[in-house]
N, C-alpha and C positions, 0 to 999 in steps of 0.2 A: 611715615616710618621707613627706615632704610631697609633695603633688600637684605642686607647682612643680618639685621635683627629678625626679619621674618624667617630666614633660614635657621637662625638660632632657636626661635620659638618652636619650629617644626622638629628640630633635633631634641629639644627638651620634651616635647609631647611623645615622640617615638620612644625615647629612653624611659620616660615615665610609664608608658604602657608595658615595656619590657621589664622594668623594675616591679611593677605591680603583679604581673603574671608570674614571674619567677619567685618573688618573695612570698606570695601566698602558697605556692607549691613547697618552698623551702620550709615555711613555718609548719606545715603539716607532716613533714618527714622527720624521722628521728635520726637516721644516719644514711649514708650513701649506700644504696642497695643495688642500683643498676647504673648503666652508662648514661641513661637518660637523666638520672639524678645529678650526675656530674656535669652534664651539659646545662642543666638548669642553674647550678651554682656558677658555672662559667658565664652564662647569660646575665646573671645578676651582677657580677663584677664588671663585665663588659659594658653593661648599661649604666652602672653606678658612677663610674669615673667621668664619662662624657657628660652625664646629667649634672654632676656636681660642678665641673669646670665651666660648662656653658651657662648654667644657672648663675654662678658667681659673676661671669662676664656680663650677663644681662642685667643683673641687679646693680653692678658697678656702673654700667652705661645709663641705667635709669637714674641713679643718684647724681651722676654727672649732669644729665639733662635738667634735673631739678635745680641743682646749684647754678646752672647757667641762667635759668629763668629767674631765680631769686636774686641774681646779681643786678638785673635790670630793674 
Protein backbone atom coordinates (compact mmCIF):
# COMPACT_ATOMS: atom_id res chain seq x y z
CA UNK A 1 0.00 0.00 0.00
CA UNK A 2 1.32 3.42 -0.88
CA UNK A 3 2.32 5.86 1.84
CA UNK A 4 -0.13 8.39 0.41
CA UNK A 5 -3.02 5.98 0.96
CA UNK A 6 -1.93 5.29 4.53
CA UNK A 7 -1.96 9.02 5.24
CA UNK A 8 -5.41 9.27 3.67
CA UNK A 9 -6.71 6.46 5.87
CA UNK A 10 -5.41 8.23 8.99
CA UNK A 11 -7.08 11.46 7.87
CA UNK A 12 -10.37 9.62 7.37
CA UNK A 13 -10.12 8.00 10.81
CA UNK A 14 -9.35 11.29 12.56
CA UNK A 15 -12.17 13.09 10.73
CA UNK A 16 -14.56 10.23 11.49
CA UNK A 17 -13.78 10.56 15.20
CA UNK A 18 -14.40 14.31 15.02
CA UNK A 19 -17.63 13.79 13.11
CA UNK A 20 -18.87 11.21 15.58
CA UNK A 21 -18.15 13.25 18.68
CA UNK A 22 -19.54 16.51 17.31
CA UNK A 23 -22.60 14.96 15.67
CA UNK A 24 -23.70 13.20 18.85
CA UNK A 25 -23.44 16.51 20.69
CA UNK A 26 -25.29 18.38 17.91
CA UNK A 27 -28.07 15.78 17.88
CA UNK A 28 -28.76 16.34 21.58
CA UNK A 29 -28.91 20.15 21.51
CA UNK A 30 -31.94 22.07 20.31
CA UNK A 31 -30.27 25.41 19.54
CA UNK A 32 -26.94 27.19 20.00
CA UNK A 33 -26.81 28.16 23.64
CA UNK A 34 -23.13 28.79 24.34
CA UNK A 35 -19.91 29.40 22.48
CA UNK A 36 -19.02 25.74 22.98
CA UNK A 37 -22.10 24.77 20.95
CA UNK A 38 -20.88 26.96 18.11
CA UNK A 39 -17.44 25.37 18.26
CA UNK A 40 -19.00 21.92 18.02
CA UNK A 41 -20.90 22.95 14.89
CA UNK A 42 -17.66 24.34 13.45
CA UNK A 43 -15.86 21.09 14.31
CA UNK A 44 -18.55 19.12 12.51
CA UNK A 45 -18.15 21.06 9.27
CA UNK A 46 -14.36 21.24 9.52
CA UNK A 47 -14.31 17.44 9.83
CA UNK A 48 -17.07 16.73 7.30
CA UNK A 49 -15.55 18.19 4.16
CA UNK A 50 -12.07 16.60 4.47
CA UNK A 51 -13.75 13.31 5.39
CA UNK A 52 -15.91 13.48 2.28
CA UNK A 53 -13.13 14.54 -0.11
CA UNK A 54 -10.53 12.05 1.14
CA UNK A 55 -13.05 9.20 1.28
CA UNK A 56 -14.04 9.82 -2.33
CA UNK A 57 -10.36 9.86 -3.33
CA UNK A 58 -9.73 6.57 -1.53
CA UNK A 59 -12.77 4.91 -3.09
CA UNK A 60 -11.74 6.16 -6.53
CA UNK A 61 -8.22 4.79 -6.05
CA UNK A 62 -9.67 1.47 -4.88
CA UNK A 63 -11.83 1.12 -7.99
CA UNK A 64 -8.91 2.08 -10.22
CA UNK A 65 -6.78 -0.66 -8.68
CA UNK A 66 -9.59 -3.18 -9.15
CA UNK A 67 -9.99 -2.26 -12.82
CA UNK A 68 -6.21 -2.61 -13.33
CA UNK A 69 -6.29 -6.11 -11.84
CA UNK A 70 -9.30 -7.10 -13.93
CA UNK A 71 -7.63 -5.94 -17.17
CA UNK A 72 -5.00 -8.64 -16.83
